[in-house]
N, CA and C of each residue as an Amber inpcrd file, in Angstrom:
protein
   342
 -26.1650000   8.1150000  10.6090000 -26.8140000   6.8490000  10.2840000
 -27.0450000   6.6270000   8.6640000 -27.3090000   7.6700000   8.0230000
 -27.5110000   7.6630000   6.6260000 -26.1460000   7.3300000   5.9460000
 -25.0700000   7.8030000   6.4400000 -23.8260000   7.4900000   5.9190000
 -23.4810000   5.9030000   6.1500000 -23.7040000   5.5040000   7.3610000
 -23.5920000   4.1310000   7.5410000 -24.2510000   3.2720000   6.6460000
 -25.4740000   3.5910000   6.4760000 -26.5230000   2.7410000   5.7730000
 -26.0930000   2.7580000   4.2400000 -25.7020000   3.8610000   3.8220000
 -25.1930000   4.0720000   2.3540000 -24.0310000   3.2330000   2.1360000
 -22.9300000   3.4490000   3.0220000 -21.6930000   2.4350000   2.9630000
 -21.9640000   0.9190000   2.9310000 -22.9970000   0.6440000   3.7710000
 -23.3700000  -0.7800000   3.9010000 -24.0630000  -1.2670000   2.6410000
 -24.8590000  -0.3640000   2.0470000 -25.4260000  -0.6940000   0.6680000
 -24.4210000  -0.9020000  -0.3670000 -23.4850000   0.1070000  -0.4630000
 -22.3550000  -0.1300000  -1.5210000 -21.5700000  -1.3350000  -1.3740000
 -21.1250000  -1.6830000  -0.0210000 -20.5520000  -2.9990000   0.1290000
 -21.3410000  -4.1080000  -0.0600000 -22.7000000  -4.1290000   0.1320000
 -23.5060000  -5.1560000  -0.0870000 -23.6200000  -5.4660000  -1.6390000
 -23.6740000  -4.3140000  -2.3410000 -23.6440000  -4.4370000  -3.8110000
 -22.3280000  -5.2350000  -4.2600000 -21.2670000  -4.7250000  -3.6820000
 -19.9880000  -5.3130000  -3.9560000 -19.8740000  -6.6760000  -3.7040000
 -20.5110000  -7.2200000  -2.5800000 -20.4520000  -8.6210000  -2.3410000
 -21.2740000  -9.4710000  -3.3400000 -22.3270000  -8.7880000  -3.9380000
 -23.1560000  -9.5260000  -4.8400000 -22.4580000  -9.4910000  -6.1590000
 -21.9130000  -8.3080000  -6.6850000 -21.3360000  -8.1930000  -8.0780000
 -20.2000000  -7.2010000  -7.8490000 -18.8920000  -7.8320000  -7.5650000
 -17.7880000  -7.0020000  -7.2160000 -17.3350000  -6.0900000  -8.4930000
 -16.7670000  -4.9840000  -8.2260000 -16.2380000  -4.1720000  -9.2120000
 -14.6860000  -4.3100000  -9.1200000 -13.8980000  -3.8460000 -10.1630000
 -12.5100000  -3.8460000  -9.9310000 -11.8630000  -2.7140000  -9.1510000
 -12.6760000  -1.5830000  -9.2140000 -12.0710000  -0.5510000  -8.2100000
 -13.3280000   0.4070000  -7.8620000 -13.0680000   1.1170000  -6.7880000
 -14.0210000   2.0780000  -6.3020000 -13.3630000   3.4180000  -6.0610000
 -14.0470000   4.4410000  -6.2670000 -13.5230000   5.7650000  -5.8360000
 -14.4440000   6.3270000  -4.8050000 -14.1570000   6.5110000  -3.5860000
 -14.9550000   6.9650000  -2.4520000 -14.5180000   8.3050000  -1.9330000
 -15.3250000   9.2380000  -2.0440000 -14.8940000  10.7240000  -1.7130000
 -15.6470000  11.0400000  -0.3040000 -14.7980000  11.0300000   0.6870000
 -15.1150000  11.3170000   2.1460000 -16.5480000  10.7150000   2.5750000
 -16.6520000   9.5130000   2.2150000 -17.9320000   8.6940000   2.4720000
 -18.0500000   8.4470000   4.0310000 -16.9980000   8.5680000   4.7390000
 -16.8800000   8.2790000   6.1900000 -16.7990000   9.5620000   7.0090000
 -17.0180000  10.6710000   6.4190000 -16.8360000  11.9990000   7.1350000
 -17.8010000  12.0780000   8.2800000 -19.0260000  11.5320000   8.2050000
 -19.9630000  11.7550000   9.2250000 -19.8910000  10.6720000  10.3290000
 -19.0890000   9.6750000  10.1350000 -19.0140000   8.5430000  11.1000000
 -18.0650000   8.9320000  12.2450000 -18.5330000   8.2330000  13.3620000
 -17.7620000   8.4690000  14.5500000 -16.4680000   7.5710000  14.5400000
 -15.5080000   7.6930000  15.5770000 -14.2020000   6.9640000  15.5420000
 -14.4190000   5.5270000  15.2800000 -15.2230000   4.9210000  16.0220000
 -15.4270000   3.4910000  16.0370000 -15.8690000   2.9850000  14.6510000
 -16.9680000   3.6680000  14.1300000 -17.3480000   3.1910000  12.8350000
 -16.4510000   3.5570000  11.7160000 -15.6230000   4.7080000  11.8190000
 -14.5120000   4.9270000  10.8740000 -13.5520000   3.7340000  10.8490000
 -13.2430000   3.2740000  12.0700000 -12.1930000   2.1130000  12.1330000
 -12.8340000   0.9900000  11.5500000 -14.1490000   0.6370000  11.7020000
 -14.7670000  -0.4560000  11.0870000 -14.7450000  -0.3360000   9.4810000
 -15.0600000   0.7930000   9.0280000 -15.0590000   1.2050000   7.5490000
 -13.5710000   0.8010000   7.0390000 -12.5630000   1.4720000   7.8200000
 -11.2110000   1.3210000   7.3020000 -10.8100000  -0.2630000   7.2420000
 -11.1120000  -0.9760000   8.2940000 -10.9090000  -2.4550000   8.2540000
 -11.5130000  -3.1930000   7.1300000 -12.8470000  -2.7010000   6.8960000
 -13.5820000  -3.4060000   5.7600000 -12.9670000  -3.1000000   4.4530000
 -12.5160000  -1.9110000   4.1790000 -11.7600000  -1.4730000   2.9430000
 -10.5840000  -2.2740000   2.7900000  -9.7970000  -2.3580000   3.9190000
  -8.6000000  -3.1290000   3.9280000  -8.7820000  -4.6940000   3.5490000
  -9.8150000  -5.0910000   4.0390000 -10.2480000  -6.5610000   3.9130000
 -10.5680000  -6.8420000   2.3720000 -11.3770000  -5.8380000   1.8060000
 -11.9870000  -6.0040000   0.5260000 -10.8610000  -5.6760000  -0.4920000
  -9.8310000  -4.9530000  -0.1770000  -8.8000000  -4.4000000  -1.0380000
  -7.8420000  -5.5720000  -1.5140000  -8.0710000  -6.7640000  -1.0340000
  -7.2370000  -7.7450000  -1.4980000  -7.5520000  -8.0910000  -2.9510000
  -8.8450000  -7.9570000  -3.3210000  -9.2380000  -8.2660000  -4.7270000
  -9.7690000  -7.1240000  -5.4280000  -9.9770000  -5.8800000  -4.8020000
 -10.4630000  -4.7240000  -5.4180000  -9.6210000  -3.4810000  -5.0500000
  -9.4280000  -2.5410000  -5.9870000  -8.6720000  -1.4480000  -5.6370000
  -9.5310000  -0.2370000  -5.1300000  -9.2210000   0.2900000  -4.1090000
  -9.9420000   1.5450000  -3.5900000  -9.1480000   2.7600000  -3.6380000
  -9.8120000   3.7930000  -4.0700000  -9.2650000   5.0840000  -4.0240000
 -10.1400000   5.8210000  -2.9470000  -9.5780000   6.2220000  -1.8940000
 -10.5690000   6.9940000  -0.8000000  -9.9060000   8.2600000  -0.5090000
 -10.8360000   9.2610000  -0.7610000 -10.4840000  10.5350000  -0.3850000
 -10.9640000  10.7310000   0.9890000 -10.0710000  11.1590000   1.9780000
 -10.4320000  11.2580000   3.2860000  -9.5880000  12.2630000   4.1470000
 -10.0750000  12.7360000   5.1370000  -9.3990000  13.7860000   6.0920000
  -9.3610000  12.9750000   7.3770000  -9.8460000  11.7830000   7.5240000
  -9.9370000  11.0020000   8.7970000  -8.7840000  10.3270000   8.9780000
  -7.9440000  10.6640000  10.0220000  -6.8040000   9.8830000  10.5160000
  -6.9000000   8.3810000  10.5350000  -8.0440000   7.9960000  11.1270000
  -8.1090000   6.4660000  11.1620000  -8.2050000   5.8570000   9.8860000
  -8.6920000   6.4060000   8.8480000  -8.8100000   5.8290000   7.5570000
  -7.4850000   5.9720000   6.8960000  -6.8070000   7.1120000   6.9260000
  -5.6020000   7.4410000   6.3410000  -4.4860000   6.4190000   6.8260000
  -4.4120000   6.2840000   8.1290000  -3.4370000   5.4240000   8.7270000
  -3.6230000   3.9140000   8.3450000  -4.6770000   3.6040000   7.9520000
  -4.9900000   2.1610000   7.5840000  -4.6340000   1.8750000   5.9120000
  -4.3650000   2.9460000   5.4510000  -4.0250000   2.8790000   3.8870000
  -2.7280000   2.2020000   3.5720000  -2.6100000   1.5120000   2.4430000
  -1.4180000   0.9560000   1.9550000  -0.4640000   2.2020000   1.4240000
  -1.1730000   3.0510000   0.7790000  -0.4130000   4.2540000   0.2950000
  -1.2430000   5.5150000   0.3930000  -0.7060000   6.6320000   0.8640000
  -1.4610000   7.8400000   1.1070000  -0.8200000   8.9320000   0.2320000
  -1.4740000   9.6610000  -0.5150000  -1.0420000  10.7870000  -1.3210000
  -1.7110000  12.1120000  -0.6630000  -0.8760000  13.1600000  -0.6080000
  -1.4210000  14.3620000  -0.1550000  -1.1250000  15.4920000  -1.1130000
  -1.9100000  16.4820000  -1.1300000  -1.7000000  17.6210000  -1.9450000
  -1.5440000  18.8780000  -1.1270000  -0.4200000  19.5530000  -1.1500000
  -0.1270000  20.8490000  -0.4620000  -0.1280000  22.0030000  -1.3490000
  -0.7310000  23.0650000  -0.9080000  -0.7640000  24.2670000  -1.6920000
   0.4050000  25.1320000  -1.3220000   1.2210000  25.6110000  -2.3610000
   2.4190000  26.5080000  -2.0780000   2.0980000  27.7320000  -2.9310000
   3.0370000  28.5250000  -2.6450000   2.7980000  30.0030000  -3.4740000
   3.2050000  29.5420000  -5.0110000   3.8560000  28.5170000  -5.2090000
   4.1930000  28.2500000  -6.5800000   3.1650000  27.3270000  -7.2960000
   2.2090000  26.8830000  -6.5220000   1.2480000  25.9470000  -7.0080000
   0.9870000  24.7310000  -6.0350000   0.4430000  23.7000000  -6.5620000
   0.2000000  22.5090000  -5.6940000   1.4530000  21.5620000  -5.8090000
   1.6700000  20.8720000  -4.7950000   2.6600000  19.9080000  -4.6970000
   1.9580000  18.5610000  -4.2420000   2.4400000  17.4220000  -4.8010000
   1.8770000  16.1800000  -4.4640000   2.8620000  15.4940000  -3.6510000
   2.4330000  14.9970000  -2.4380000   3.3640000  14.4000000  -1.5510000
   2.9680000  12.9630000  -1.3750000   3.9330000  12.0000000  -1.2520000
   3.6250000  10.6130000  -0.9480000   3.9600000  10.4390000   0.5130000
   2.8720000   9.8960000   1.2660000   2.9500000   9.7210000   2.7250000
   3.1210000   8.2530000   2.9310000   4.1290000   7.8820000   3.5480000
   4.3530000   6.5260000   3.9180000   4.1280000   6.4230000   5.4460000
   3.4690000   5.3600000   5.9270000   3.3690000   5.1740000   7.3850000
   4.2840000   4.2540000   7.8730000   5.0460000   4.5520000   8.7930000
   6.1850000   3.8040000   9.3580000   5.7810000   3.5760000  10.9230000
   5.9790000   2.2810000  11.2650000   5.7630000   1.9500000  12.6560000
   6.7440000   2.5070000  13.4670000   6.2320000   3.2000000  14.6110000
   7.2120000   3.7890000  15.5340000   7.7530000   2.6620000  16.5430000
   9.1440000   2.7700000  16.5580000   9.8500000   1.5800000  17.2090000
   9.4320000   1.7420000  18.6740000   9.1470000   0.5630000  19.4000000
   8.8510000   0.7340000  20.7910000   7.4860000   1.1050000  21.1550000
   6.5170000   1.3300000  20.2300000   5.2030000   1.6440000  20.6140000
   4.2660000   1.0690000  19.4850000   3.0140000   1.1410000  19.6830000
   1.8980000   0.6740000  18.8350000   1.6060000   1.7290000  17.7440000
   2.1810000   2.8560000  17.8910000   1.6910000   3.9130000  17.0110000
   2.5650000   3.9350000  15.7450000   2.0210000   4.7310000  14.8060000
   2.7110000   4.9030000  13.5080000   3.0120000   6.3880000  13.3160000
   4.1480000   6.7610000  12.4520000   4.3570000   8.0730000  12.1760000
   4.4020000   8.2260000  10.6320000   4.1220000   9.4720000  10.0940000
   3.9460000   9.7830000   8.7770000   5.4050000  10.2540000   8.2900000
   5.8080000   9.8290000   7.2960000   7.0820000  10.2410000   6.5670000
   6.7700000  10.6350000   5.1800000   6.9000000  11.9390000   4.8750000
   6.3610000  12.3290000   3.4910000   7.6290000  12.7610000   2.6910000
   7.3850000  12.4690000   1.2640000   8.4900000  12.8910000   0.4060000
   7.7000000  13.4880000  -0.8870000   8.3310000  14.5650000  -1.3820000
   7.7100000  15.2160000  -2.5900000   7.8230000  14.3030000  -3.7530000
   6.8290000  14.2170000  -4.5610000   6.8450000  13.4620000  -5.8050000
   7.2430000  14.4520000  -6.8640000   7.8910000  13.9010000  -7.8230000
   8.3160000  14.8160000  -8.9900000   7.1880000  15.3630000  -9.7400000
   7.0010000  16.6370000  -9.9780000   5.8930000  17.2340000 -10.7350000
   5.9330000  16.6480000 -12.1410000   4.7750000  16.6540000 -12.6890000
   4.6270000  16.2890000 -14.1910000   4.9890000  17.4190000 -15.0150000
   6.0120000  17.2790000 -15.9600000   6.4700000  18.2380000 -16.8750000
   5.3310000  18.3800000 -18.0060000   4.4950000  19.2730000 -17.9730000
   3.3650000  19.5020000 -18.9660000   4.0090000  19.8860000 -20.3480000
   4.9950000  20.6090000 -20.3590000   5.6990000  21.0210000 -21.6410000
   6.2550000  19.8490000 -22.3230000   6.8650000  18.9170000 -21.5680000
   7.4760000  17.7680000 -22.1460000   6.3170000  16.8550000 -22.7830000
   5.2950000  16.7790000 -22.0490000   4.2010000  15.7570000 -22.5900000
   3.7810000  16.4030000 -23.9710000   3.5380000  17.8020000 -24.0240000
   3.0410000  18.3720000 -25.2510000   3.8460000  18.0950000 -26.3980000
   5.3730000  18.1470000 -26.1910000   6.2440000  17.9460000 -27.1820000
   6.0290000  16.5070000 -27.8040000   5.9250000  15.4660000 -26.9380000
   5.8700000  14.0890000 -27.3780000   4.6150000  13.8170000 -28.1090000
   3.4580000  14.6070000 -27.8800000   2.1450000  14.3040000 -28.3530000
   2.1440000  14.7560000 -29.8670000   3.1940000  15.7690000 -30.3420000
   3.1070000  16.2860000 -31.5490000   3.7980000  15.3710000 -32.6270000
């Protein structure tokens, strides 16, 4: 209930004085499935005029995103994956298709700064 109240308060402030973007870190973690779905729908509706960066492990929230990024740990370090949600033909479900993003070349950036 505290999470739901806090989220409602943040969005009430947004309705009064909108910001250009929000960063939300697992704010829906304590919500049940139905309230997570409502949260995701509200973020989607408000994202027409505002950018949201939402950190989440909640499938309901992730599947409603326009773009999802994932970080995978490997023995060589972390990899960033772009996750695209594709409608599954013949059903109402979606499936995730991931692709590895090119890592940032830190050495190249250092050379350009000098």
